[in-house]
ROVONU-773856 format. One record per residue (C-alpha): chain; x, y, z. Coordinates in Angstrom, 1 decimal. Layout:
N
<'A',<X,Y,Z>>,
...
//
This chain:
624
<'A',<-0.2,0.0,0.0>>,
<'A',<1.5,3.4,-0.9>>,
<'A',<1.9,5.8,1.7>>,
<'A',<0.5,9.0,1.5>>,
<'A',<2.6,12.0,2.3>>,
<'A',<1.5,15.5,3.1>>,
<'A',<4.4,17.9,1.6>>,
<'A',<4.5,21.3,3.6>>,
<'A',<7.0,23.7,1.5>>,
<'A',<8.3,26.5,3.4>>,
<'A',<9.7,29.8,1.8>>,
<'A',<13.3,30.7,0.7>>,
<'A',<15.9,28.9,1.9>>,
<'A',<15.1,28.2,5.2>>,
<'A',<13.6,24.9,3.9>>,
<'A',<14.7,23.5,7.5>>,
<'A',<15.5,24.0,11.3>>,
<'A',<17.4,26.6,11.6>>,
<'A',<19.3,25.3,14.3>>,
<'A',<20.6,22.7,12.0>>,
<'A',<21.5,25.3,9.4>>,
<'A',<23.6,27.5,11.6>>,
<'A',<26.9,25.7,11.7>>,
<'A',<27.1,25.1,7.8>>,
<'A',<27.6,28.1,5.6>>,
<'A',<24.6,29.6,4.0>>,
<'A',<25.0,28.6,0.0>>,
<'A',<25.6,31.4,-2.4>>,
<'A',<23.3,30.8,-4.9>>,
<'A',<23.6,33.7,-7.2>>,
<'A',<26.2,36.9,-7.4>>,
<'A',<26.8,39.1,-9.8>>,
<'A',<29.7,36.9,-11.5>>,
<'A',<28.2,33.3,-10.7>>,
<'A',<24.8,31.7,-10.3>>,
<'A',<23.6,27.9,-9.7>>,
<'A',<20.8,26.4,-9.2>>,
<'A',<19.1,24.6,-6.7>>,
<'A',<16.8,22.2,-5.4>>,
<'A',<15.1,21.8,-2.1>>,
<'A',<14.0,17.9,-1.9>>,
<'A',<11.4,16.0,0.2>>,
<'A',<11.4,12.2,-0.1>>,
<'A',<9.4,9.6,1.9>>,
<'A',<10.2,6.1,0.8>>,
<'A',<8.5,3.2,2.1>>,
<'A',<11.5,-0.2,1.6>>,
<'A',<10.2,-4.1,1.5>>,
<'A',<13.5,-6.1,2.8>>,
<'A',<11.9,-9.3,1.5>>,
<'A',<11.8,-7.9,-2.0>>,
<'A',<13.7,-5.3,-2.2>>,
<'A',<11.5,-3.0,-3.8>>,
<'A',<10.1,0.1,-2.8>>,
<'A',<7.8,3.4,-3.4>>,
<'A',<8.4,6.8,-2.8>>,
<'A',<7.4,10.0,-3.1>>,
<'A',<9.1,13.3,-3.7>>,
<'A',<8.6,17.3,-4.1>>,
<'A',<11.6,19.1,-5.3>>,
<'A',<11.5,22.9,-5.1>>,
<'A',<13.3,24.0,-7.9>>,
<'A',<15.1,27.8,-8.3>>,
<'A',<16.1,28.8,-11.9>>,
<'A',<19.0,30.9,-10.8>>,
<'A',<20.4,30.9,-14.2>>,
<'A',<19.7,34.2,-17.1>>,
<'A',<18.4,31.3,-19.2>>,
<'A',<14.9,30.4,-19.7>>,
<'A',<14.5,26.7,-19.2>>,
<'A',<12.1,25.0,-21.7>>,
<'A',<12.8,21.4,-20.5>>,
<'A',<14.5,19.4,-17.4>>,
<'A',<16.1,16.1,-16.7>>,
<'A',<16.2,13.7,-13.8>>,
<'A',<19.2,10.4,-13.4>>,
<'A',<17.3,7.6,-12.8>>,
<'A',<21.0,5.9,-11.7>>,
<'A',<19.8,2.6,-11.0>>,
<'A',<18.2,1.6,-14.5>>,
<'A',<22.1,1.0,-15.5>>,
<'A',<21.7,-2.3,-13.7>>,
<'A',<19.8,-4.1,-16.5>>,
<'A',<21.0,-6.2,-19.1>>,
<'A',<21.5,-4.4,-22.2>>,
<'A',<22.0,-1.3,-20.9>>,
<'A',<24.9,1.2,-21.6>>,
<'A',<27.0,0.3,-18.6>>,
<'A',<26.3,-3.2,-19.2>>,
<'A',<27.7,-2.4,-23.2>>,
<'A',<30.3,-0.7,-21.9>>,
<'A',<31.4,-3.3,-19.5>>,
<'A',<31.5,-5.6,-22.2>>,
<'A',<33.0,-3.7,-24.6>>,
<'A',<36.2,-2.0,-23.0>>,
<'A',<39.5,-4.2,-22.7>>,
<'A',<39.8,-3.7,-18.9>>,
<'A',<36.4,-3.9,-17.0>>,
<'A',<36.1,-3.5,-13.2>>,
<'A',<36.3,-6.8,-12.0>>,
<'A',<33.6,-6.3,-9.6>>,
<'A',<31.5,-5.5,-12.8>>,
<'A',<32.9,-8.6,-14.9>>,
<'A',<35.3,-11.2,-13.3>>,
<'A',<37.7,-12.9,-15.3>>,
<'A',<36.6,-16.4,-16.2>>,
<'A',<39.3,-17.2,-18.4>>,
<'A',<42.6,-17.3,-17.5>>,
<'A',<45.6,-14.9,-16.4>>,
<'A',<47.3,-15.4,-20.0>>,
<'A',<44.1,-15.1,-21.8>>,
<'A',<41.5,-13.1,-19.7>>,
<'A',<37.7,-13.6,-20.8>>,
<'A',<35.5,-11.3,-18.8>>,
<'A',<31.8,-12.0,-18.4>>,
<'A',<29.4,-9.1,-17.5>>,
<'A',<27.5,-9.2,-14.1>>,
<'A',<25.1,-7.2,-15.5>>,
<'A',<24.1,-8.8,-18.4>>,
<'A',<23.3,-12.0,-16.0>>,
<'A',<21.2,-10.0,-13.8>>,
<'A',<17.2,-11.9,-13.7>>,
<'A',<14.1,-9.8,-13.2>>,
<'A',<14.4,-9.7,-9.5>>,
<'A',<17.9,-8.9,-9.1>>,
<'A',<18.1,-5.7,-11.6>>,
<'A',<17.5,-2.6,-10.6>>,
<'A',<15.1,0.1,-11.8>>,
<'A',<13.5,3.3,-11.1>>,
<'A',<10.2,3.8,-12.4>>,
<'A',<8.4,7.1,-12.5>>,
<'A',<4.6,6.7,-11.6>>,
<'A',<3.5,10.3,-11.9>>,
<'A',<5.2,13.8,-12.3>>,
<'A',<3.7,17.4,-11.7>>,
<'A',<4.8,20.8,-12.5>>,
<'A',<3.2,23.2,-10.1>>,
<'A',<0.4,20.7,-9.6>>,
<'A',<-0.1,19.8,-13.2>>,
<'A',<1.0,16.5,-15.1>>,
<'A',<4.1,16.8,-17.4>>,
<'A',<4.6,14.5,-20.3>>,
<'A',<8.2,12.6,-20.1>>,
<'A',<10.3,9.9,-21.8>>,
<'A',<12.6,7.3,-20.0>>,
<'A',<15.6,7.1,-21.6>>,
<'A',<18.0,4.7,-20.4>>,
<'A',<19.2,6.6,-17.1>>,
<'A',<18.1,9.8,-18.0>>,
<'A',<14.5,11.0,-17.7>>,
<'A',<13.8,13.7,-20.1>>,
<'A',<11.1,16.0,-18.8>>,
<'A',<9.0,18.6,-21.3>>,
<'A',<7.7,21.1,-19.2>>,
<'A',<4.3,23.0,-19.6>>,
<'A',<5.5,26.2,-19.0>>,
<'A',<9.2,27.1,-19.3>>,
<'A',<10.7,28.1,-16.1>>,
<'A',<12.0,32.0,-15.9>>,
<'A',<15.3,33.5,-14.9>>,
<'A',<14.7,33.4,-10.9>>,
<'A',<11.5,31.5,-10.8>>,
<'A',<10.7,28.9,-8.4>>,
<'A',<8.8,26.0,-9.4>>,
<'A',<7.4,22.5,-7.3>>,
<'A',<8.0,19.1,-9.2>>,
<'A',<5.9,16.6,-7.5>>,
<'A',<6.8,12.9,-8.8>>,
<'A',<5.4,9.0,-7.4>>,
<'A',<8.0,6.5,-8.7>>,
<'A',<8.9,3.0,-7.8>>,
<'A',<12.2,1.5,-7.2>>,
<'A',<14.1,-2.0,-7.1>>,
<'A',<17.5,-2.4,-5.5>>,
<'A',<19.8,-4.5,-7.3>>,
<'A',<22.4,-7.1,-6.8>>,
<'A',<25.0,-5.2,-5.5>>,
<'A',<27.5,-4.9,-8.8>>,
<'A',<29.3,-1.4,-8.3>>,
<'A',<28.5,1.1,-5.3>>,
<'A',<24.6,0.4,-4.7>>,
<'A',<22.9,-2.6,-4.7>>,
<'A',<21.7,-5.5,-1.7>>,
<'A',<23.3,-8.7,-0.2>>,
<'A',<26.8,-7.7,-1.2>>,
<'A',<29.5,-9.9,-0.6>>,
<'A',<30.0,-8.9,2.8>>,
<'A',<26.3,-9.4,3.7>>,
<'A',<25.7,-5.8,3.5>>,
<'A',<21.7,-5.7,3.2>>,
<'A',<21.2,-2.3,1.5>>,
<'A',<23.8,0.1,0.5>>,
<'A',<21.8,2.8,-1.2>>,
<'A',<24.0,4.9,-3.0>>,
<'A',<21.9,7.1,-6.3>>,
<'A',<18.7,5.4,-5.4>>,
<'A',<16.5,8.5,-6.0>>,
<'A',<15.4,9.8,-9.2>>,
<'A',<17.8,13.2,-9.1>>,
<'A',<17.4,16.1,-10.9>>,
<'A',<20.3,17.2,-13.6>>,
<'A',<22.7,19.9,-12.6>>,
<'A',<22.3,23.0,-15.3>>,
<'A',<25.0,25.3,-15.1>>,
<'A',<26.6,27.6,-17.4>>,
<'A',<27.1,25.1,-20.1>>,
<'A',<23.8,23.9,-20.4>>,
<'A',<22.1,20.1,-19.1>>,
<'A',<24.7,17.6,-17.6>>,
<'A',<21.9,14.9,-18.5>>,
<'A',<24.7,12.5,-18.7>>,
<'A',<24.1,8.6,-19.0>>,
<'A',<25.3,6.7,-15.9>>,
<'A',<27.9,4.0,-17.1>>,
<'A',<30.6,3.4,-14.6>>,
<'A',<31.9,7.2,-13.3>>,
<'A',<31.0,9.6,-11.0>>,
<'A',<28.2,12.7,-10.7>>,
<'A',<27.4,15.9,-10.6>>,
<'A',<24.2,17.3,-8.4>>,
<'A',<22.5,20.7,-7.7>>,
<'A',<23.0,21.7,-4.5>>,
<'A',<20.0,22.1,-1.9>>,
<'A',<18.0,20.8,1.6>>,
<'A',<17.0,17.4,1.7>>,
<'A',<14.4,16.3,3.8>>,
<'A',<14.4,12.2,3.5>>,
<'A',<11.9,9.7,5.4>>,
<'A',<12.9,6.1,5.2>>,
<'A',<10.3,3.4,6.1>>,
<'A',<11.7,0.2,7.1>>,
<'A',<11.8,-3.5,9.0>>,
<'A',<11.9,-2.0,12.5>>,
<'A',<15.0,-4.4,13.0>>,
<'A',<17.2,-2.0,10.4>>,
<'A',<19.9,0.2,11.4>>,
<'A',<20.5,3.2,8.8>>,
<'A',<23.3,5.6,8.5>>,
<'A',<24.3,8.2,6.1>>,
<'A',<23.4,11.5,5.0>>,
<'A',<21.8,13.8,7.2>>,
<'A',<21.2,14.6,10.7>>,
<'A',<18.5,12.0,12.2>>,
<'A',<15.2,14.1,13.7>>,
<'A',<13.6,11.1,15.6>>,
<'A',<16.2,9.2,17.6>>,
<'A',<13.8,9.0,20.6>>,
<'A',<11.4,6.8,18.3>>,
<'A',<14.4,4.8,16.6>>,
<'A',<17.1,4.3,19.5>>,
<'A',<19.5,1.7,17.5>>,
<'A',<22.3,3.0,19.2>>,
<'A',<21.8,6.5,18.7>>,
<'A',<22.5,8.5,22.0>>,
<'A',<18.9,9.5,22.9>>,
<'A',<16.9,10.2,26.8>>,
<'A',<14.5,7.9,25.8>>,
<'A',<13.7,5.6,23.6>>,
<'A',<9.8,4.8,22.6>>,
<'A',<9.4,1.3,22.0>>,
<'A',<8.3,1.1,18.5>>,
<'A',<4.8,0.0,17.1>>,
<'A',<4.4,-2.1,14.7>>,
<'A',<6.6,-4.0,12.1>>,
<'A',<8.3,-1.0,10.9>>,
<'A',<10.3,2.4,11.5>>,
<'A',<10.4,5.7,10.2>>,
<'A',<13.6,7.4,10.1>>,
<'A',<13.5,11.1,9.6>>,
<'A',<17.2,12.6,8.4>>,
<'A',<17.6,16.3,7.4>>,
<'A',<20.6,17.0,5.6>>,
<'A',<21.5,21.2,4.8>>,
<'A',<23.3,22.2,2.2>>,
<'A',<24.4,19.1,0.2>>,
<'A',<24.0,18.0,-3.5>>,
<'A',<23.5,14.4,-2.6>>,
<'A',<21.9,11.8,-0.2>>,
<'A',<23.1,8.3,0.5>>,
<'A',<22.2,5.8,3.3>>,
<'A',<22.9,2.4,4.2>>,
<'A',<21.1,0.0,6.4>>,
<'A',<21.7,-4.0,7.4>>,
<'A',<20.0,-5.4,10.7>>,
<'A',<23.2,-6.5,12.2>>,
<'A',<25.0,-2.9,12.0>>,
<'A',<27.0,-2.2,15.1>>,
<'A',<26.4,1.5,15.7>>,
<'A',<29.5,3.9,17.5>>,
<'A',<30.0,7.5,17.8>>,
<'A',<33.4,9.5,18.6>>,
<'A',<33.7,12.9,19.2>>,
<'A',<36.2,15.4,17.3>>,
<'A',<37.8,17.6,19.5>>,
<'A',<36.8,21.4,17.7>>,
<'A',<35.4,19.0,14.8>>,
<'A',<32.2,16.6,14.2>>,
<'A',<30.7,13.8,16.0>>,
<'A',<32.0,10.6,13.7>>,
<'A',<29.4,8.0,13.4>>,
<'A',<30.9,4.3,12.5>>,
<'A',<28.3,1.6,11.5>>,
<'A',<29.9,-2.1,11.0>>,
<'A',<28.5,-5.8,10.8>>,
<'A',<28.2,-7.3,14.2>>,
<'A',<28.5,-10.9,12.3>>,
<'A',<32.5,-10.1,11.7>>,
<'A',<35.6,-11.9,13.3>>,
<'A',<36.6,-10.7,16.6>>,
<'A',<39.8,-9.4,15.0>>,
<'A',<38.0,-7.2,12.1>>,
<'A',<35.7,-5.6,15.0>>,
<'A',<38.8,-4.8,16.7>>,
<'A',<40.4,-3.1,13.5>>,
<'A',<36.7,-1.2,13.4>>,
<'A',<37.4,0.0,17.2>>,
<'A',<41.0,0.9,16.5>>,
<'A',<39.8,2.8,13.0>>,
<'A',<37.8,5.3,15.1>>,
<'A',<40.9,7.7,16.8>>,
<'A',<42.7,7.5,13.7>>,
<'A',<39.7,9.0,12.0>>,
<'A',<39.3,11.5,14.2>>,
<'A',<42.7,12.4,13.9>>,
<'A',<42.4,12.7,10.5>>,
<'A',<39.2,14.5,10.0>>,
<'A',<41.4,17.1,11.9>>,
<'A',<44.3,17.2,10.0>>,
<'A',<42.4,17.5,6.4>>,
<'A',<40.3,20.4,8.1>>,
<'A',<43.5,22.3,9.2>>,
<'A',<45.4,21.8,5.9>>,
<'A',<42.0,22.8,3.3>>,
<'A',<39.1,24.4,5.4>>,
<'A',<37.2,23.6,8.4>>,
<'A',<34.6,20.8,7.8>>,
<'A',<31.4,22.3,8.2>>,
<'A',<28.5,19.8,9.6>>,
<'A',<28.3,18.6,12.6>>,
<'A',<28.6,14.9,12.0>>,
<'A',<30.4,12.8,9.4>>,
<'A',<29.6,8.7,8.9>>,
<'A',<31.7,5.6,8.0>>,
<'A',<29.9,2.8,7.2>>,
<'A',<30.6,-0.7,6.0>>,
<'A',<28.7,-0.7,2.7>>,
<'A',<30.9,-3.8,1.0>>,
<'A',<32.2,-2.4,-2.2>>,
<'A',<35.8,-0.6,-2.0>>,
<'A',<35.2,2.8,-1.1>>,
<'A',<33.1,5.6,-2.0>>,
<'A',<32.5,9.0,-1.0>>,
<'A',<28.9,10.6,-0.6>>,
<'A',<27.5,13.4,1.7>>,
<'A',<28.4,13.5,5.1>>,
<'A',<29.9,10.0,4.5>>,
<'A',<31.3,7.3,3.0>>,
<'A',<30.9,3.7,2.3>>,
<'A',<33.8,1.5,2.6>>,
<'A',<34.7,-2.4,2.8>>,
<'A',<34.8,-3.6,6.4>>,
<'A',<36.8,-6.9,6.5>>,
<'A',<40.4,-5.8,5.5>>,
<'A',<43.7,-5.1,7.3>>,
<'A',<43.3,-2.1,9.7>>,
<'A',<46.0,-0.7,7.7>>,
<'A',<44.7,-0.9,4.8>>,
<'A',<41.2,0.3,5.9>>,
<'A',<42.8,3.4,7.1>>,
<'A',<45.6,4.4,4.6>>,
<'A',<44.6,2.6,1.1>>,
<'A',<40.6,3.8,2.0>>,
<'A',<39.6,5.9,4.7>>,
<'A',<42.3,8.3,4.3>>,
<'A',<41.2,8.7,0.2>>,
<'A',<37.2,8.8,0.6>>,
<'A',<37.5,11.3,3.7>>,
<'A',<39.6,13.5,1.9>>,
<'A',<37.0,13.5,-0.9>>,
<'A',<34.7,15.6,1.3>>,
<'A',<36.8,18.7,0.5>>,
<'A',<37.4,17.2,-3.1>>,
<'A',<34.6,16.6,-4.4>>,
<'A',<31.2,17.0,-2.2>>,
<'A',<32.1,20.5,-0.6>>,
<'A',<34.3,21.7,-3.9>>,
<'A',<31.5,20.1,-6.3>>,
<'A',<33.5,20.0,-9.5>>,
<'A',<31.8,18.3,-12.4>>,
<'A',<33.5,14.7,-12.0>>,
<'A',<32.5,13.7,-15.3>>,
<'A',<34.5,16.3,-17.0>>,
<'A',<37.0,17.3,-14.6>>,
<'A',<37.8,14.0,-12.4>>,
<'A',<41.3,15.0,-12.0>>,
<'A',<40.2,17.9,-9.4>>,
<'A',<38.2,15.1,-7.8>>,
<'A',<40.3,12.3,-7.7>>,
<'A',<43.7,13.9,-8.3>>,
<'A',<43.5,16.5,-5.3>>,
<'A',<41.9,13.9,-3.0>>,
<'A',<45.0,11.6,-3.9>>,
<'A',<47.1,14.8,-3.5>>,
<'A',<46.4,15.6,0.1>>,
<'A',<46.0,11.7,1.6>>,
<'A',<49.3,11.5,0.5>>,
<'A',<50.6,14.0,2.0>>,
<'A',<48.9,12.9,5.5>>,
<'A',<49.7,9.6,5.4>>,
<'A',<53.1,10.7,5.1>>,
<'A',<53.0,13.0,8.0>>,
<'A',<50.9,10.2,10.0>>,
<'A',<53.1,7.5,9.5>>,
<'A',<56.5,10.2,9.9>>,
<'A',<57.8,8.9,6.8>>,
<'A',<59.1,12.3,6.0>>,
<'A',<59.8,11.8,2.3>>,
<'A',<61.3,14.6,0.2>>,
<'A',<58.3,13.6,-2.7>>,
<'A',<55.3,11.8,-0.7>>,
<'A',<53.5,11.5,-4.4>>,
<'A',<56.3,9.6,-5.7>>,
<'A',<53.8,7.1,-6.4>>,
<'A',<51.8,9.2,-8.9>>,
<'A',<54.9,10.7,-10.2>>,
<'A',<55.7,7.0,-11.7>>,
<'A',<52.4,6.1,-12.6>>,
<'A',<52.1,9.6,-15.0>>,
<'A',<55.4,9.3,-16.2>>,
<'A',<54.9,5.6,-17.5>>,
<'A',<51.3,6.6,-19.2>>,
<'A',<53.2,10.0,-20.8>>,
<'A',<56.3,8.1,-21.9>>,
<'A',<53.6,5.0,-23.5>>,
<'A',<52.3,6.9,-26.3>>,
<'A',<48.8,6.5,-25.3>>,
<'A',<48.0,8.9,-22.8>>,
<'A',<44.8,10.8,-23.3>>,
<'A',<44.8,14.6,-22.1>>,
<'A',<42.8,15.5,-18.9>>,
<'A',<39.9,16.9,-20.8>>,
<'A',<38.8,13.8,-21.6>>,
<'A',<35.0,12.8,-20.3>>,
<'A',<35.3,10.5,-17.7>>,
<'A',<33.7,7.1,-19.7>>,
<'A',<35.7,8.2,-22.9>>,
<'A',<39.1,6.9,-22.1>>,
<'A',<39.4,4.3,-24.4>>,
<'A',<40.5,1.9,-21.4>>,
<'A',<39.9,2.1,-17.5>>,
<'A',<44.2,2.3,-17.0>>,
<'A',<44.2,5.4,-18.8>>,
<'A',<41.3,7.2,-16.4>>,
<'A',<43.0,6.2,-13.2>>,
<'A',<46.5,7.5,-14.1>>,
<'A',<44.8,10.6,-15.5>>,
<'A',<42.1,11.2,-12.8>>,
<'A',<44.2,9.9,-10.1>>,
<'A',<48.0,10.2,-10.6>>,
<'A',<48.3,13.1,-12.9>>,
<'A',<45.6,15.0,-10.9>>,
<'A',<47.8,14.0,-8.0>>,
<'A',<51.2,15.5,-9.9>>,
<'A',<49.1,18.4,-11.0>>,
<'A',<49.0,20.0,-7.6>>,
<'A',<52.3,18.5,-6.3>>,
<'A',<54.1,20.0,-9.4>>,
<'A',<52.1,23.4,-9.2>>,
<'A',<53.9,23.9,-5.2>>,
<'A',<56.8,23.5,-7.5>>,
<'A',<56.3,26.0,-9.7>>,
<'A',<54.6,28.6,-7.1>>,
<'A',<56.6,27.6,-3.6>>,
<'A',<55.0,25.1,-1.1>>,
<'A',<53.4,28.1,1.0>>,
<'A',<51.9,29.4,-1.8>>,
<'A',<50.0,26.2,-2.7>>,
<'A',<49.2,25.2,0.9>>,
<'A',<47.7,28.9,0.7>>,
<'A',<46.2,28.6,-2.4>>,
<'A',<44.3,25.5,-1.1>>,
<'A',<43.1,27.4,1.8>>,
<'A',<41.5,30.4,-0.4>>,
<'A',<40.2,28.1,-2.9>>,
<'A',<37.9,26.2,-0.3>>,
<'A',<36.9,29.9,1.4>>,
<'A',<36.0,30.9,-2.0>>,
<'A',<34.6,28.2,-3.7>>,
<'A',<33.1,25.6,-0.8>>,
<'A',<29.2,24.9,-1.6>>,
<'A',<29.8,25.7,-5.5>>,
<'A',<31.0,24.2,-8.7>>,
<'A',<34.3,25.5,-9.2>>,
<'A',<36.0,24.7,-12.8>>,
<'A',<39.7,24.3,-13.6>>,
<'A',<39.9,27.7,-14.1>>,
<'A',<38.8,28.8,-11.2>>,
<'A',<41.3,27.2,-9.5>>,
<'A',<44.2,28.5,-11.3>>,
<'A',<42.8,31.7,-10.9>>,
<'A',<43.0,31.4,-6.9>>,
<'A',<46.4,30.1,-7.7>>,
<'A',<47.6,33.1,-9.8>>,
<'A',<45.6,35.3,-7.1>>,
<'A',<48.1,33.8,-4.0>>,
<'A',<51.4,33.5,-5.6>>,
<'A',<50.9,36.3,-8.0>>,
<'A',<52.1,34.6,-10.9>>,
<'A',<50.5,33.8,-14.5>>,
<'A',<49.6,30.5,-14.5>>,
<'A',<47.6,30.0,-17.5>>,
<'A',<50.0,28.2,-19.5>>,
<'A',<50.5,25.4,-16.2>>,
<'A',<46.9,24.8,-16.8>>,
<'A',<46.6,24.7,-20.8>>,
<'A',<49.5,22.3,-21.0>>,
<'A',<49.3,20.0,-18.1>>,
<'A',<45.7,18.9,-18.1>>,
<'A',<44.5,20.1,-21.7>>,
<'A',<47.5,18.4,-23.9>>,
<'A',<49.7,15.1,-23.5>>,
<'A',<52.5,17.3,-23.9>>,
<'A',<55.6,16.4,-21.6>>,
<'A',<58.0,18.0,-20.0>>,
<'A',<61.7,16.9,-20.7>>,
<'A',<64.9,19.3,-19.8>>,
<'A',<68.4,18.3,-20.4>>,
<'A',<72.0,19.1,-19.3>>,
<'A',<73.4,19.8,-22.8>>,
<'A',<76.6,20.3,-22.2>>,
<'A',<79.2,21.5,-19.6>>,
<'A',<82.3,23.2,-20.0>>,
<'A',<84.3,24.8,-17.4>>,
<'A',<82.8,27.8,-15.9>>,
<'A',<79.6,27.3,-18.4>>,
<'A',<76.6,25.4,-18.2>>,
<'A',<73.6,24.9,-21.3>>,
<'A',<70.6,23.1,-20.9>>,
<'A',<67.9,21.8,-23.6>>,
<'A',<63.9,21.7,-23.7>>,
<'A',<63.7,18.4,-25.5>>,
<'A',<59.4,18.5,-24.2>>,
<'A',<56.9,20.9,-25.6>>,
<'A',<55.7,21.7,-21.9>>,
<'A',<58.0,24.5,-20.7>>,
<'A',<58.7,25.0,-16.8>>,
<'A',<60.7,27.3,-15.0>>,
<'A',<63.7,25.4,-13.8>>,
<'A',<65.8,24.6,-10.1>>,
<'A',<69.3,23.3,-10.3>>,
<'A',<72.1,22.5,-8.1>>,
<'A',<75.6,22.8,-9.3>>,
<'A',<78.6,21.1,-7.8>>,
<'A',<82.2,22.7,-8.3>>,
<'A',<85.4,21.0,-8.3>>,
<'A',<85.9,22.1,-5.0>>,
<'A',<83.1,20.0,-3.6>>,
<'A',<80.7,23.5,-3.0>>,
<'A',<77.1,23.1,-4.2>>,
<'A',<75.4,25.9,-5.4>>,
<'A',<71.3,26.3,-5.9>>,
<'A',<70.3,28.3,-9.5>>,
<'A',<67.2,29.3,-10.2>>,
<'A',<65.8,30.0,-13.8>>,
<'A',<62.7,31.5,-13.8>>,
<'A',<59.9,31.0,-16.9>>,
<'A',<59.4,34.2,-18.8>>,
<'A',<55.6,33.1,-19.3>>,
<'A',<55.0,33.5,-15.6>>,
<'A',<55.9,37.1,-15.5>>,
<'A',<57.8,36.5,-11.7>>,
<'A',<59.4,34.3,-9.7>>,
<'A',<58.8,32.1,-7.0>>,
<'A',<60.3,33.3,-3.4>>,
<'A',<63.4,30.8,-3.4>>,
<'A',<66.8,31.4,-1.8>>,
<'A',<68.3,30.0,-4.8>>,
<'A',<70.5,32.0,-7.2>>,
<'A',<68.1,33.9,-9.5>>,
<'A',<69.3,33.6,-13.1>>,
<'A',<67.7,35.5,-16.0>>,
<'A',<64.5,33.9,-17.1>>,
<'A',<64.0,31.9,-20.4>>,
<'A',<61.5,31.9,-22.8>>,
<'A',<59.6,28.7,-24.1>>,
<'A',<60.3,29.0,-27.9>>,
<'A',<64.4,29.1,-27.0>>,
<'A',<65.3,25.8,-27.2>>,
<'A',<68.5,25.9,-25.3>>,
<'A',<69.9,28.0,-22.2>>,
<'A',<73.3,28.9,-20.8>>,
<'A',<74.7,30.6,-18.1>>,
<'A',<78.3,31.1,-16.4>>,
<'A',<79.3,29.8,-12.7>>,
<'A',<81.4,31.7,-10.7>>,
<'A',<83.8,28.3,-10.3>>,
<'A',<84.6,25.4,-12.5>>,
<'A',<81.9,22.6,-12.6>>,
<'A',<82.1,19.2,-11.5>>,
<'A',<78.2,17.9,-12.0>>,
<'A',<74.7,19.4,-12.7>>,
<'A',<71.4,18.3,-11.3>>,
<'A',<68.1,19.6,-12.6>>,
<'A',<65.2,19.5,-10.2>>,
<'A',<66.4,17.5,-7.1>>,
<'A',<63.3,17.7,-5.4>>,
<'A',<61.8,15.5,-8.1>>,
<'A',<58.6,17.4,-7.8>>,
<'A',<59.4,18.7,-11.3>>,
<'A',<57.5,15.8,-13.8>>,
<'A',<60.1,15.5,-16.1>>,
<'A',<59.5,12.0,-18.3>>,
<'A',<63.4,11.4,-18.7>>,
<'A',<65.3,11.8,-15.7>>,
<'A',<68.4,10.2,-17.1>>,
<'A',<69.5,13.0,-18.8>>,
<'A',<68.7,15.5,-16.0>>,
<'A',<72.2,15.1,-14.7>>,
<'A',<75.5,15.7,-15.9>>,
<'A',<77.5,13.7,-15.9>>,
<'A',<75.2,10.9,-16.4>>,
<'A',<75.0,8.7,-13.9>>,
<'A',<75.0,4.8,-15.0>>,
<'A',<72.2,2.7,-13.8>>,
//
């Protein structure tokens, strides 16, 4: 039986409880130079834990802050990807190196044969979202379902500045967990509910982003969420948002009075201010622990109590580490703005969501913390708070998260590496020298193979930041991250927005860096061409220019550091090295005189410049 819901629409952006909104900065949807759309959601679903089907009703208060008249809108129906013959299924079967979770190898290592799990789903195992009705301001709309996208024809165009109401009824079925979302995964988690609802697509200065869900990640409209989930009373839920009725729910949440539930179901009520997504997970065997971070949020940990004692101990030992990490990231980038963050056993690797992450829960402690939680929590800043379009600029999401993750782990484990990001540099140089590299402007789903996507987004994206520290100086990079967060949190920044912040902080011109490193596959390759007594000659072999740090060792054993500015930068980073004349990109060679006879020369001793051929960076050449 369908639950009838009375929706109460409050005016303006004060959509939810004011005390919950108090800690989170108010979103700026429109200024003289920037605008973004706003979508406030009220949803109520009823989940049948026997059939894994659910019925839902949704109201969206949508504000068109753009200067454009909108004649149509689009919704994402992500669960439709988990059907035989879907675009996701087709891509899994066509790509040479599919994700093993989606297409395991049923052949051999020498002759792999990949079999799509999606293709084998039975009707009661696949996922779907079926829209039953949709209204605009109370009047029915026409719509078409095209794969994972709902195409909607509006009755009346939405004018600039206009606010409209979309009411929807829908049914859904949770698929067997194949990737991210789903039910009954290998770790026995009943429900991992990511991208489970009809989600309004984003419209920005580049138009609609009604991309099919094929494999990658997401881009959503900022807004406020009021979500009720009715489910079997034995299930425990964790995820995005603040629980509004803990006295009715109990289940490990701190309450003063717990009212015994009546009937077989409970309704959990969550409110999430200023988010662009809502995710939850549920299981009847969840333990639920909390830990208060000093001067920070309350951390929630939900994990299955049916695991072995050693794995349960891992979850206990993870908790203070996660608290320390939350403080580290807040100090490095900017204070985490919500009152809570949840780490939830979801059973499928790790994936970031609003105010939470879902992770695999049965690994070793170091792997859970160092390889998963450190990365997924980093995504709270990149891409959740600094909400780039992951389909187009995936390297700003994965790469920036990888950068602060590696920096954090270097500090946590007292490794003090000269280059904590050396793994990222190695992967990037491997693909750059392979001849197969695609530029980072490639749409996330359209890399030829998954390996190219991973290296471009995670590793080259990380190198982009680490190398920027080489270009403008580490202090300026740290200040750039803080300023970027302060200016662009709760918005949709693009690559140019980040580089403009870096230019403002450093006082240097950096458009050349953004263009060459992210929009082309030009490589960096500088060489020591010749050394004669007191004269050093360098050569630029690669097409991408860079400023040059180098160290000269003299015949008497003393050393001197030199800095050659790049003319296109129109300035120099702060350095204690001897400053030389700048080097313009068009000149293939550059020479300078030293005060004493030269014994050896090393370009970039730090290793932070991503030169793709280290062998010619030294004179004399060191035999390997």
